[in-house]
HTML snippet that shows the backbone in 3Dmol.js (N, CA, C, O; Angstrom):
<script src="https://3Dmol.org/build/3Dmol-min.js"></script>
<div id="view" style="width:600px;height:400px;position:relative"></div>
<script>
const pdb = `
ATOM      1  N   MET A   1     -32.622   6.468 -26.318  1.00  0.00           N
ATOM      2  CA  MET A   1     -31.240   6.718 -25.968  1.00  0.00           C
ATOM      3  C   MET A   1     -30.460   6.859 -27.304  1.00  0.00           C
ATOM      4  O   MET A   1     -30.694   6.128 -28.266  1.00  0.00           O
ATOM      5  N   ILE A   2     -29.557   7.801 -27.310  1.00  0.00           N
ATOM      6  CA  ILE A   2     -28.581   8.077 -28.431  1.00  0.00           C
ATOM      7  C   ILE A   2     -27.219   7.898 -27.861  1.00  0.00           C
ATOM      8  O   ILE A   2     -26.832   8.527 -26.876  1.00  0.00           O
ATOM      9  N   LYS A   3     -26.467   6.984 -28.532  1.00  0.00           N
ATOM     10  CA  LYS A   3     -25.096   6.864 -28.201  1.00  0.00           C
ATOM     11  C   LYS A   3     -24.137   7.573 -29.199  1.00  0.00           C
ATOM     12  O   LYS A   3     -24.201   7.354 -30.409  1.00  0.00           O
ATOM     13  N   ILE A   4     -23.291   8.389 -28.669  1.00  0.00           N
ATOM     14  CA  ILE A   4     -22.319   9.039 -29.457  1.00  0.00           C
ATOM     15  C   ILE A   4     -20.939   8.795 -28.864  1.00  0.00           C
ATOM     16  O   ILE A   4     -20.614   9.339 -27.809  1.00  0.00           O
ATOM     17  N   GLY A   5     -20.179   8.038 -29.487  1.00  0.00           N
ATOM     18  CA  GLY A   5     -18.893   7.641 -28.962  1.00  0.00           C
ATOM     19  C   GLY A   5     -19.176   6.700 -27.833  1.00  0.00           C
ATOM     20  O   GLY A   5     -19.882   5.704 -27.992  1.00  0.00           O
ATOM     21  N   GLU A   6     -18.600   7.035 -26.646  1.00  0.00           N
ATOM     22  CA  GLU A   6     -18.836   6.255 -25.411  1.00  0.00           C
ATOM     23  C   GLU A   6     -19.929   6.840 -24.642  1.00  0.00           C
ATOM     24  O   GLU A   6     -20.330   6.271 -23.627  1.00  0.00           O
ATOM     25  N   GLU A   7     -20.447   7.949 -25.055  1.00  0.00           N
ATOM     26  CA  GLU A   7     -21.469   8.663 -24.181  1.00  0.00           C
ATOM     27  C   GLU A   7     -22.881   8.429 -24.563  1.00  0.00           C
ATOM     28  O   GLU A   7     -23.213   8.437 -25.749  1.00  0.00           O
ATOM     29  N   ARG A   8     -23.737   8.219 -23.590  1.00  0.00           N
ATOM     30  CA  ARG A   8     -25.195   8.035 -23.906  1.00  0.00           C
ATOM     31  C   ARG A   8     -25.979   9.268 -23.517  1.00  0.00           C
ATOM     32  O   ARG A   8     -25.755   9.863 -22.463  1.00  0.00           O
ATOM     33  N   TYR A   9     -26.903   9.641 -24.388  1.00  0.00           N
ATOM     34  CA  TYR A   9     -27.771  10.804 -24.124  1.00  0.00           C
ATOM     35  C   TYR A   9     -29.210  10.261 -23.952  1.00  0.00           C
ATOM     36  O   TYR A   9     -29.680   9.461 -24.761  1.00  0.00           O
ATOM     37  N   LEU A  10     -29.903  10.718 -22.870  1.00  0.00           N
ATOM     38  CA  LEU A  10     -31.289  10.253 -22.574  1.00  0.00           C
ATOM     39  C   LEU A  10     -32.170  11.429 -22.804  1.00  0.00           C
ATOM     40  O   LEU A  10     -31.806  12.580 -22.563  1.00  0.00           O
ATOM     41  N   ASN A  11     -33.442  11.083 -23.319  1.00  0.00           N
ATOM     42  CA  ASN A  11     -34.509  12.105 -23.311  1.00  0.00           C
ATOM     43  C   ASN A  11     -35.254  12.066 -21.921  1.00  0.00           C
ATOM     44  O   ASN A  11     -34.855  11.364 -20.991  1.00  0.00           O
ATOM     45  N   ARG A  12     -36.329  12.847 -21.857  1.00  0.00           N
ATOM     46  CA  ARG A  12     -37.002  13.045 -20.602  1.00  0.00           C
ATOM     47  C   ARG A  12     -37.430  11.731 -20.022  1.00  0.00           C
ATOM     48  O   ARG A  12     -37.091  11.390 -18.888  1.00  0.00           O
ATOM     49  N   VAL A  13     -38.183  10.990 -20.814  1.00  0.00           N
ATOM     50  CA  VAL A  13     -38.727   9.698 -20.251  1.00  0.00           C
ATOM     51  C   VAL A  13     -37.638   8.698 -19.916  1.00  0.00           C
ATOM     52  O   VAL A  13     -37.730   7.988 -18.915  1.00  0.00           O
ATOM     53  N   GLU A  14     -36.621   8.638 -20.736  1.00  0.00           N
ATOM     54  CA  GLU A  14     -35.506   7.657 -20.515  1.00  0.00           C
ATOM     55  C   GLU A  14     -34.789   8.084 -19.180  1.00  0.00           C
ATOM     56  O   GLU A  14     -34.413   7.218 -18.389  1.00  0.00           O
ATOM     57  N   ALA A  15     -34.609   9.375 -18.945  1.00  0.00           N
ATOM     58  CA  ALA A  15     -33.884   9.840 -17.828  1.00  0.00           C
ATOM     59  C   ALA A  15     -34.648   9.500 -16.508  1.00  0.00           C
ATOM     60  O   ALA A  15     -34.087   9.024 -15.521  1.00  0.00           O
ATOM     61  N   ILE A  16     -36.008   9.794 -16.584  1.00  0.00           N
ATOM     62  CA  ILE A  16     -36.772   9.511 -15.390  1.00  0.00           C
ATOM     63  C   ILE A  16     -36.846   7.964 -15.117  1.00  0.00           C
ATOM     64  O   ILE A  16     -36.712   7.550 -13.966  1.00  0.00           O
ATOM     65  N   GLU A  17     -37.046   7.163 -16.105  1.00  0.00           N
ATOM     66  CA  GLU A  17     -37.064   5.727 -15.978  1.00  0.00           C
ATOM     67  C   GLU A  17     -35.687   5.234 -15.426  1.00  0.00           C
ATOM     68  O   GLU A  17     -35.637   4.355 -14.565  1.00  0.00           O
ATOM     69  N   TYR A  18     -34.631   5.795 -15.920  1.00  0.00           N
ATOM     70  CA  TYR A  18     -33.372   5.401 -15.477  1.00  0.00           C
ATOM     71  C   TYR A  18     -33.147   5.624 -13.967  1.00  0.00           C
ATOM     72  O   TYR A  18     -32.655   4.739 -13.266  1.00  0.00           O
ATOM     73  N   LEU A  19     -33.524   6.847 -13.475  1.00  0.00           N
ATOM     74  CA  LEU A  19     -33.469   7.168 -12.091  1.00  0.00           C
ATOM     75  C   LEU A  19     -34.366   6.168 -11.228  1.00  0.00           C
ATOM     76  O   LEU A  19     -33.976   5.649 -10.182  1.00  0.00           O
ATOM     77  N   LEU A  20     -35.530   5.981 -11.763  1.00  0.00           N
ATOM     78  CA  LEU A  20     -36.478   5.057 -10.984  1.00  0.00           C
ATOM     79  C   LEU A  20     -36.005   3.673 -10.848  1.00  0.00           C
ATOM     80  O   LEU A  20     -36.198   3.057  -9.800  1.00  0.00           O
ATOM     81  N   HIS A  21     -35.373   3.130 -11.889  1.00  0.00           N
ATOM     82  CA  HIS A  21     -35.029   1.726 -11.906  1.00  0.00           C
ATOM     83  C   HIS A  21     -33.536   1.493 -11.476  1.00  0.00           C
ATOM     84  O   HIS A  21     -33.260   0.558 -10.724  1.00  0.00           O
ATOM     85  N   ALA A  22     -32.561   2.363 -11.965  1.00  0.00           N
ATOM     86  CA  ALA A  22     -31.252   2.111 -11.704  1.00  0.00           C
ATOM     87  C   ALA A  22     -30.919   2.532 -10.171  1.00  0.00           C
ATOM     88  O   ALA A  22     -30.141   1.852  -9.501  1.00  0.00           O
ATOM     89  N   TYR A  23     -31.511   3.615  -9.690  1.00  0.00           N
ATOM     90  CA  TYR A  23     -31.230   4.061  -8.368  1.00  0.00           C
ATOM     91  C   TYR A  23     -32.334   3.940  -7.354  1.00  0.00           C
ATOM     92  O   TYR A  23     -32.148   4.326  -6.200  1.00  0.00           O
ATOM     93  N   GLY A  24     -33.473   3.419  -7.742  1.00  0.00           N
ATOM     94  CA  GLY A  24     -34.592   3.180  -6.896  1.00  0.00           C
ATOM     95  C   GLY A  24     -35.091   4.394  -6.197  1.00  0.00           C
ATOM     96  O   GLY A  24     -35.512   4.337  -5.041  1.00  0.00           O
ATOM     97  N   VAL A  25     -35.045   5.544  -6.923  1.00  0.00           N
ATOM     98  CA  VAL A  25     -35.625   6.806  -6.302  1.00  0.00           C
ATOM     99  C   VAL A  25     -37.210   6.512  -6.256  1.00  0.00           C
ATOM    100  O   VAL A  25     -37.746   5.735  -7.046  1.00  0.00           O
ATOM    101  N   LEU A  26     -37.863   7.173  -5.308  1.00  0.00           N
ATOM    102  CA  LEU A  26     -39.227   6.992  -5.096  1.00  0.00           C
ATOM    103  C   LEU A  26     -40.144   7.796  -6.048  1.00  0.00           C
ATOM    104  O   LEU A  26     -41.224   7.350  -6.434  1.00  0.00           O
ATOM    105  N   TRP A  27     -39.678   8.950  -6.389  1.00  0.00           N
ATOM    106  CA  TRP A  27     -40.400   9.745  -7.448  1.00  0.00           C
ATOM    107  C   TRP A  27     -39.455  10.788  -7.944  1.00  0.00           C
ATOM    108  O   TRP A  27     -38.507  11.201  -7.276  1.00  0.00           O
ATOM    109  N   VAL A  28     -39.774  11.221  -9.226  1.00  0.00           N
ATOM    110  CA  VAL A  28     -38.955  12.219  -9.926  1.00  0.00           C
ATOM    111  C   VAL A  28     -39.817  13.248 -10.675  1.00  0.00           C
ATOM    112  O   VAL A  28     -40.825  12.861 -11.266  1.00  0.00           O
ATOM    113  N   GLN A  29     -39.478  14.489 -10.675  1.00  0.00           N
ATOM    114  CA  GLN A  29     -40.000  15.520 -11.354  1.00  0.00           C
ATOM    115  C   GLN A  29     -38.869  16.281 -12.086  1.00  0.00           C
ATOM    116  O   GLN A  29     -37.760  16.438 -11.575  1.00  0.00           O
ATOM    117  N   THR A  30     -39.216  16.755 -13.338  1.00  0.00           N
ATOM    118  CA  THR A  30     -38.217  17.395 -14.031  1.00  0.00           C
ATOM    119  C   THR A  30     -38.664  18.755 -14.601  1.00  0.00           C
ATOM    120  O   THR A  30     -39.847  18.961 -14.872  1.00  0.00           O
ATOM    121  N   LYS A  31     -37.738  19.645 -14.771  1.00  0.00           N
ATOM    122  CA  LYS A  31     -38.032  20.852 -15.508  1.00  0.00           C
ATOM    123  C   LYS A  31     -37.034  21.052 -16.547  1.00  0.00           C
ATOM    124  O   LYS A  31     -35.862  21.139 -16.181  1.00  0.00           O
ATOM    125  N   TRP A  32     -37.331  21.144 -17.870  1.00  0.00           N
ATOM    126  CA  TRP A  32     -36.432  21.128 -18.962  1.00  0.00           C
ATOM    127  C   TRP A  32     -36.460  22.470 -19.596  1.00  0.00           C
ATOM    128  O   TRP A  32     -37.516  23.094 -19.700  1.00  0.00           O
ATOM    129  N   SER A  33     -35.241  22.961 -20.053  1.00  0.00           N
ATOM    130  CA  SER A  33     -35.074  24.091 -20.866  1.00  0.00           C
ATOM    131  C   SER A  33     -34.063  23.647 -21.944  1.00  0.00           C
ATOM    132  O   SER A  33     -33.570  22.519 -21.937  1.00  0.00           O
ATOM    133  N   MET A  34     -33.779  24.577 -22.865  1.00  0.00           N
ATOM    134  CA  MET A  34     -32.842  24.297 -23.874  1.00  0.00           C
ATOM    135  C   MET A  34     -31.337  24.201 -23.333  1.00  0.00           C
ATOM    136  O   MET A  34     -30.458  23.613 -23.963  1.00  0.00           O
ATOM    137  N   LYS A  35     -31.135  24.812 -22.152  1.00  0.00           N
ATOM    138  CA  LYS A  35     -29.744  24.851 -21.581  1.00  0.00           C
ATOM    139  C   LYS A  35     -29.645  23.963 -20.393  1.00  0.00           C
ATOM    140  O   LYS A  35     -28.575  23.398 -20.167  1.00  0.00           O
ATOM    141  N   TRP A  36     -30.708  23.786 -19.589  1.00  0.00           N
ATOM    142  CA  TRP A  36     -30.648  23.100 -18.283  1.00  0.00           C
ATOM    143  C   TRP A  36     -31.702  22.112 -18.056  1.00  0.00           C
ATOM    144  O   TRP A  36     -32.784  22.248 -18.626  1.00  0.00           O
ATOM    145  N   VAL A  37     -31.475  21.125 -17.270  1.00  0.00           N
ATOM    146  CA  VAL A  37     -32.503  20.244 -16.769  1.00  0.00           C
ATOM    147  C   VAL A  37     -32.400  20.050 -15.210  1.00  0.00           C
ATOM    148  O   VAL A  37     -31.389  19.602 -14.668  1.00  0.00           O
ATOM    149  N   ALA A  38     -33.450  20.399 -14.594  1.00  0.00           N
ATOM    150  CA  ALA A  38     -33.429  20.341 -13.139  1.00  0.00           C
ATOM    151  C   ALA A  38     -34.294  19.086 -12.765  1.00  0.00           C
ATOM    152  O   ALA A  38     -35.449  18.966 -13.172  1.00  0.00           O
ATOM    153  N   PHE A  39     -33.678  18.163 -11.973  1.00  0.00           N
ATOM    154  CA  PHE A  39     -34.289  16.990 -11.452  1.00  0.00           C
ATOM    155  C   PHE A  39     -34.581  17.234  -9.976  1.00  0.00           C
ATOM    156  O   PHE A  39     -33.684  17.636  -9.234  1.00  0.00           O
ATOM    157  N   SER A  40     -35.810  17.003  -9.534  1.00  0.00           N
ATOM    158  CA  SER A  40     -36.235  16.994  -8.205  1.00  0.00           C
ATOM    159  C   SER A  40     -36.668  15.530  -7.876  1.00  0.00           C
ATOM    160  O   SER A  40     -37.565  15.012  -8.541  1.00  0.00           O
ATOM    161  N   PHE A  41     -36.098  14.905  -6.941  1.00  0.00           N
ATOM    162  CA  PHE A  41     -36.453  13.496  -6.605  1.00  0.00           C
ATOM    163  C   PHE A  41     -36.262  13.156  -5.085  1.00  0.00           C
ATOM    164  O   PHE A  41     -35.587  13.844  -4.320  1.00  0.00           O
ATOM    165  N   GLU A  42     -36.922  12.039  -4.746  1.00  0.00           N
ATOM    166  CA  GLU A  42     -36.739  11.585  -3.395  1.00  0.00           C
ATOM    167  C   GLU A  42     -36.109  10.244  -3.455  1.00  0.00           C
ATOM    168  O   GLU A  42     -36.556   9.328  -4.146  1.00  0.00           O
ATOM    169  N   SER A  43     -34.936  10.153  -2.621  1.00  0.00           N
ATOM    170  CA  SER A  43     -34.124   8.971  -2.628  1.00  0.00           C
ATOM    171  C   SER A  43     -34.747   7.848  -1.690  1.00  0.00           C
ATOM    172  O   SER A  43     -35.764   8.067  -1.031  1.00  0.00           O
ATOM    173  N   LYS A  44     -34.099   6.676  -1.671  1.00  0.00           N
ATOM    174  CA  LYS A  44     -34.668   5.564  -0.870  1.00  0.00           C
ATOM    175  C   LYS A  44     -34.667   5.912   0.574  1.00  0.00           C
ATOM    176  O   LYS A  44     -35.498   5.372   1.305  1.00  0.00           O
ATOM    177  N   ASP A  45     -33.734   6.842   1.098  1.00  0.00           N
ATOM    178  CA  ASP A  45     -33.707   7.183   2.547  1.00  0.00           C
ATOM    179  C   ASP A  45     -34.650   8.293   2.791  1.00  0.00           C
ATOM    180  O   ASP A  45     -34.526   8.928   3.838  1.00  0.00           O
ATOM    181  N   ARG A  46     -35.592   8.608   1.934  1.00  0.00           N
ATOM    182  CA  ARG A  46     -36.725   9.550   2.020  1.00  0.00           C
ATOM    183  C   ARG A  46     -36.093  10.926   2.169  1.00  0.00           C
ATOM    184  O   ARG A  46     -36.664  11.757   2.874  1.00  0.00           O
ATOM    185  N   ARG A  47     -34.959  11.221   1.556  1.00  0.00           N
ATOM    186  CA  ARG A  47     -34.434  12.559   1.496  1.00  0.00           C
ATOM    187  C   ARG A  47     -34.693  13.153   0.164  1.00  0.00           C
ATOM    188  O   ARG A  47     -34.566  12.448  -0.837  1.00  0.00           O
ATOM    189  N   ARG A  48     -35.053  14.417   0.072  1.00  0.00           N
ATOM    190  CA  ARG A  48     -35.453  15.054  -1.172  1.00  0.00           C
ATOM    191  C   ARG A  48     -34.144  15.717  -1.752  1.00  0.00           C
ATOM    192  O   ARG A  48     -33.348  16.257  -0.983  1.00  0.00           O
ATOM    193  N   HIS A  49     -33.943  15.677  -3.003  1.00  0.00           N
ATOM    194  CA  HIS A  49     -32.825  16.313  -3.689  1.00  0.00           C
ATOM    195  C   HIS A  49     -33.214  17.042  -4.902  1.00  0.00           C
ATOM    196  O   HIS A  49     -34.209  16.669  -5.524  1.00  0.00           O
ATOM    197  N   ARG A  50     -32.498  18.081  -5.308  1.00  0.00           N
ATOM    198  CA  ARG A  50     -32.644  18.776  -6.444  1.00  0.00           C
ATOM    199  C   ARG A  50     -31.324  18.974  -7.167  1.00  0.00           C
ATOM    200  O   ARG A  50     -30.413  19.587  -6.609  1.00  0.00           O
ATOM    201  N   ARG A  51     -31.195  18.492  -8.353  1.00  0.00           N
ATOM    202  CA  ARG A  51     -29.918  18.579  -9.085  1.00  0.00           C
ATOM    203  C   ARG A  51     -30.216  19.194 -10.387  1.00  0.00           C
ATOM    204  O   ARG A  51     -31.282  18.998 -10.970  1.00  0.00           O
ATOM    205  N   LYS A  52     -29.232  19.968 -10.860  1.00  0.00           N
ATOM    206  CA  LYS A  52     -29.333  20.714 -12.166  1.00  0.00           C
ATOM    207  C   LYS A  52     -28.173  20.274 -13.031  1.00  0.00           C
ATOM    208  O   LYS A  52     -27.021  20.359 -12.606  1.00  0.00           O
ATOM    209  N   VAL A  53     -28.444  19.816 -14.207  1.00  0.00           N
ATOM    210  CA  VAL A  53     -27.384  19.523 -15.196  1.00  0.00           C
ATOM    211  C   VAL A  53     -27.518  20.192 -16.576  1.00  0.00           C
ATOM    212  O   VAL A  53     -28.589  20.708 -16.894  1.00  0.00           O
ATOM    213  N   SER A  54     -26.577  20.197 -17.309  1.00  0.00           N
ATOM    214  CA  SER A  54     -26.647  20.822 -18.676  1.00  0.00           C
ATOM    215  C   SER A  54     -27.404  19.905 -19.605  1.00  0.00           C
ATOM    216  O   SER A  54     -27.317  18.677 -19.584  1.00  0.00           O
ATOM    217  N   ALA A  55     -28.154  20.617 -20.423  1.00  0.00           N
ATOM    218  CA  ALA A  55     -28.908  19.848 -21.568  1.00  0.00           C
ATOM    219  C   ALA A  55     -28.095  19.972 -22.830  1.00  0.00           C
ATOM    220  O   ALA A  55     -27.391  20.939 -23.120  1.00  0.00           O
ATOM    221  N   TYR A  56     -28.269  18.914 -23.525  1.00  0.00           N
ATOM    222  CA  TYR A  56     -27.503  18.875 -24.858  1.00  0.00           C
ATOM    223  C   TYR A  56     -28.497  18.713 -26.045  1.00  0.00           C
ATOM    224  O   TYR A  56     -29.491  17.989 -25.978  1.00  0.00           O
ATOM    225  N   MET A  57     -28.160  19.421 -27.098  1.00  0.00           N
ATOM    226  CA  MET A  57     -28.957  19.281 -28.319  1.00  0.00           C
ATOM    227  C   MET A  57     -28.067  18.440 -29.264  1.00  0.00           C
ATOM    228  O   MET A  57     -26.904  18.750 -29.522  1.00  0.00           O
ATOM    229  N   ILE A  58     -28.706  17.338 -29.767  1.00  0.00           N
ATOM    230  CA  ILE A  58     -28.030  16.314 -30.611  1.00  0.00           C
ATOM    231  C   ILE A  58     -28.499  16.723 -32.017  1.00  0.00           C
ATOM    232  O   ILE A  58     -29.593  17.259 -32.194  1.00  0.00           O
ATOM    233  N   ARG A  59     -27.631  16.450 -33.014  1.00  0.00           N
ATOM    234  CA  ARG A  59     -27.955  16.591 -34.465  1.00  0.00           C
ATOM    235  C   ARG A  59     -29.122  15.616 -34.738  1.00  0.00           C
ATOM    236  O   ARG A  59     -29.218  14.545 -34.139  1.00  0.00           O
ATOM    237  N   LYS A  60     -29.976  16.025 -35.642  1.00  0.00           N
ATOM    238  CA  LYS A  60     -31.130  15.279 -36.135  1.00  0.00           C
ATOM    239  C   LYS A  60     -32.116  14.960 -34.954  1.00  0.00           C
ATOM    240  O   LYS A  60     -32.866  13.984 -34.982  1.00  0.00           O
ATOM    241  N   SER A  61     -32.061  15.802 -33.978  1.00  0.00           N
ATOM    242  CA  SER A  61     -33.144  15.638 -32.874  1.00  0.00           C
ATOM    243  C   SER A  61     -33.515  17.037 -32.447  1.00  0.00           C
ATOM    244  O   SER A  61     -32.642  17.894 -32.307  1.00  0.00           O
ATOM    245  N   LYS A  62     -34.733  17.274 -32.248  1.00  0.00           N
ATOM    246  CA  LYS A  62     -35.270  18.559 -31.824  1.00  0.00           C
ATOM    247  C   LYS A  62     -35.462  18.652 -30.342  1.00  0.00           C
ATOM    248  O   LYS A  62     -35.917  19.690 -29.861  1.00  0.00           O
ATOM    249  N   ILE A  63     -35.158  17.681 -29.627  1.00  0.00           N
ATOM    250  CA  ILE A  63     -35.398  17.701 -28.147  1.00  0.00           C
ATOM    251  C   ILE A  63     -34.030  17.768 -27.338  1.00  0.00           C
ATOM    252  O   ILE A  63     -33.015  17.247 -27.799  1.00  0.00           O
ATOM    253  N   ALA A  64     -34.039  18.356 -26.250  1.00  0.00           N
ATOM    254  CA  ALA A  64     -32.844  18.393 -25.394  1.00  0.00           C
ATOM    255  C   ALA A  64     -32.736  17.098 -24.676  1.00  0.00           C
ATOM    256  O   ALA A  64     -33.741  16.445 -24.395  1.00  0.00           O
ATOM    257  N   ARG A  65     -31.482  16.700 -24.363  1.00  0.00           N
ATOM    258  CA  ARG A  65     -31.131  15.452 -23.750  1.00  0.00           C
ATOM    259  C   ARG A  65     -30.225  15.623 -22.642  1.00  0.00           C
ATOM    260  O   ARG A  65     -29.635  16.699 -22.541  1.00  0.00           O
ATOM    261  N   VAL A  66     -30.028  14.676 -21.767  1.00  0.00           N
ATOM    262  CA  VAL A  66     -28.990  14.800 -20.690  1.00  0.00           C
ATOM    263  C   VAL A  66     -28.081  13.607 -20.878  1.00  0.00           C
ATOM    264  O   VAL A  66     -28.475  12.555 -21.381  1.00  0.00           O
ATOM    265  N   ARG A  67     -26.826  13.818 -20.444  1.00  0.00           N
ATOM    266  CA  ARG A  67     -25.809  12.650 -20.438  1.00  0.00           C
ATOM    267  C   ARG A  67     -26.099  11.745 -19.332  1.00  0.00           C
ATOM    268  O   ARG A  67     -26.380  12.173 -18.212  1.00  0.00           O
ATOM    269  N   LYS A  68     -26.037  10.502 -19.618  1.00  0.00           N
ATOM    270  CA  LYS A  68     -26.198   9.425 -18.631  1.00  0.00           C
ATOM    271  C   LYS A  68     -25.115   9.553 -17.520  1.00  0.00           C
ATOM    272  O   LYS A  68     -25.363   9.304 -16.341  1.00  0.00           O
ATOM    273  N   SER A  69     -23.965   9.935 -17.951  1.00  0.00           N
ATOM    274  CA  SER A  69     -22.805   9.961 -17.040  1.00  0.00           C
ATOM    275  C   SER A  69     -23.043  11.078 -16.016  1.00  0.00           C
ATOM    276  O   SER A  69     -22.615  10.954 -14.868  1.00  0.00           O
ATOM    277  N   ASP A  70     -23.709  12.152 -16.405  1.00  0.00           N
ATOM    278  CA  ASP A  70     -24.051  13.236 -15.531  1.00  0.00           C
ATOM    279  C   ASP A  70     -24.889  12.800 -14.331  1.00  0.00           C
ATOM    280  O   ASP A  70     -24.665  13.202 -13.189  1.00  0.00           O
ATOM    281  N   ILE A  71     -25.905  11.921 -14.673  1.00  0.00           N
ATOM    282  CA  ILE A  71     -26.842  11.371 -13.626  1.00  0.00           C
ATOM    283  C   ILE A  71     -26.039  10.380 -12.801  1.00  0.00           C
ATOM    284  O   ILE A  71     -26.185  10.360 -11.578  1.00  0.00           O
ATOM    285  N   ASP A  72     -25.213   9.570 -13.404  1.00  0.00           N
ATOM    286  CA  ASP A  72     -24.473   8.645 -12.555  1.00  0.00           C
ATOM    287  C   ASP A  72     -23.499   9.346 -11.600  1.00  0.00           C
ATOM    288  O   ASP A  72     -23.281   8.896 -10.475  1.00  0.00           O
ATOM    289  N   ASP A  73     -22.943  10.414 -12.053  1.00  0.00           N
ATOM    290  CA  ASP A  73     -21.933  11.138 -11.229  1.00  0.00           C
ATOM    291  C   ASP A  73     -22.615  11.637  -9.880  1.00  0.00           C
ATOM    292  O   ASP A  73     -21.965  11.641  -8.834  1.00  0.00           O
ATOM    293  N   TRP A  74     -23.903  12.047  -9.927  1.00  0.00           N
ATOM    294  CA  TRP A  74     -24.580  12.288  -8.674  1.00  0.00           C
ATOM    295  C   TRP A  74     -24.450  11.239  -7.591  1.00  0.00           C
ATOM    296  O   TRP A  74     -24.071  11.520  -6.454  1.00  0.00           O
ATOM    297  N   PHE A  75     -24.768  10.050  -7.974  1.00  0.00           N
ATOM    298  CA  PHE A  75     -24.887   8.885  -7.134  1.00  0.00           C
ATOM    299  C   PHE A  75     -23.526   8.359  -6.671  1.00  0.00           C
ATOM    300  O   PHE A  75     -23.359   7.933  -5.528  1.00  0.00           O
ATOM    301  N   VAL A  76     -22.538   8.403  -7.615  1.00  0.00           N
ATOM    302  CA  VAL A  76     -21.228   7.861  -7.310  1.00  0.00           C
ATOM    303  C   VAL A  76     -20.540   8.804  -6.299  1.00  0.00           C
ATOM    304  O   VAL A  76     -19.860   8.368  -5.370  1.00  0.00           O
ATOM    305  N   SER A  77     -20.737  10.045  -6.514  1.00  0.00           N
ATOM    306  CA  SER A  77     -20.111  11.064  -5.585  1.00  0.00           C
ATOM    307  C   SER A  77     -20.821  11.022  -4.127  1.00  0.00           C
ATOM    308  O   SER A  77     -20.182  11.242  -3.098  1.00  0.00           O
ATOM    309  N   SER A  78     -22.097  10.743  -4.141  1.00  0.00           N
ATOM    310  CA  SER A  78     -22.735  10.810  -2.894  1.00  0.00           C
ATOM    311  C   SER A  78     -22.579   9.480  -2.207  1.00  0.00           C
ATOM    312  O   SER A  78     -22.692   9.492  -0.981  1.00  0.00           O
ATOM    313  N   GLU A  79     -22.336   8.326  -2.812  1.00  0.00           N
ATOM    314  CA  GLU A  79     -22.143   7.067  -2.188  1.00  0.00           C
ATOM    315  C   GLU A  79     -20.686   6.831  -1.797  1.00  0.00           C
ATOM    316  O   GLU A  79     -20.408   5.854  -1.101  1.00  0.00           O
ATOM    317  N   ALA A  80     -19.735   7.686  -2.213  1.00  0.00           N
ATOM    318  CA  ALA A  80     -18.322   7.498  -1.936  1.00  0.00           C
ATOM    319  C   ALA A  80     -18.063   7.723  -0.532  1.00  0.00           C
ATOM    320  O   ALA A  80     -18.646   8.668  -0.001  1.00  0.00           O
ATOM    321  N   PRO A  81     -17.256   6.980   0.177  1.00  0.00           N
ATOM    322  CA  PRO A  81     -16.958   7.216   1.540  1.00  0.00           C
ATOM    323  C   PRO A  81     -16.132   8.505   1.680  1.00  0.00           C
ATOM    324  O   PRO A  81     -15.334   8.838   0.804  1.00  0.00           O
ATOM    325  N   PRO A  82     -16.333   9.219   2.786  1.00  0.00           N
ATOM    326  CA  PRO A  82     -15.559  10.490   2.995  1.00  0.00           C
ATOM    327  C   PRO A  82     -14.069  10.224   3.028  1.00  0.00           C
ATOM    328  O   PRO A  82     -13.574   9.231   3.561  1.00  0.00           O
ATOM    329  N   THR A  83     -13.408  11.157   2.436  1.00  0.00           N
ATOM    330  CA  THR A  83     -11.914  11.017   2.420  1.00  0.00           C
ATOM    331  C   THR A  83     -11.357  11.709   3.629  1.00  0.00           C
ATOM    332  O   THR A  83     -11.920  12.714   4.062  1.00  0.00           O
ATOM    333  N   GLU A  84     -10.322  11.243   4.172  1.00  0.00           N
ATOM    334  CA  GLU A  84      -9.657  11.949   5.258  1.00  0.00           C
ATOM    335  C   GLU A  84      -8.647  12.907   4.716  1.00  0.00           C
ATOM    336  O   GLU A  84      -7.933  12.624   3.754  1.00  0.00           O
ATOM    337  N   LYS A  85      -8.600  14.087   5.375  1.00  0.00           N
ATOM    338  CA  LYS A  85      -7.649  15.085   4.938  1.00  0.00           C
ATOM    339  C   LYS A  85      -6.451  15.074   5.767  1.00  0.00           C
ATOM    340  O   LYS A  85      -6.545  15.250   6.982  1.00  0.00           O
ATOM    341  N   THR A  86      -5.360  14.886   5.209  1.00  0.00           N
ATOM    342  CA  THR A  86      -4.093  14.955   5.997  1.00  0.00           C
ATOM    343  C   THR A  86      -3.352  16.272   5.760  1.00  0.00           C
ATOM    344  O   THR A  86      -3.339  16.773   4.635  1.00  0.00           O
ATOM    345  N   SER A  87      -2.780  16.798   6.721  1.00  0.00           N
ATOM    346  CA  SER A  87      -2.067  18.009   6.538  1.00  0.00           C
ATOM    347  C   SER A  87      -0.571  17.918   6.827  1.00  0.00           C
ATOM    348  O   SER A  87       0.144  18.912   6.699  1.00  0.00           O
TER     349      SER A  87
END
`;
const viewer = $3Dmol.createViewer("view");
viewer.addModel(pdb, "pdb");
viewer.setStyle({}, {cartoon: {color: "spectrum"}});
viewer.zoomTo();
viewer.render();
</script>
């Protein structure tokens, strides 16, 4: 993990381990490019998901990384209760 300011950037292994331990997903597969990272995973409720996030290149590193906050945003938005629309 590399921390720049308040943001944390994870490599492939760190991102997979983070999903497995922090959110209890059953399995994870990734496809990495220099611009995007696609995550395929199965959640605790046995539903399969595919999410795509931007990849980041950090100085002094030759590998692409993902922001930890991008991963957290998937789960925060999916766990939030639905909001009622008032007109």
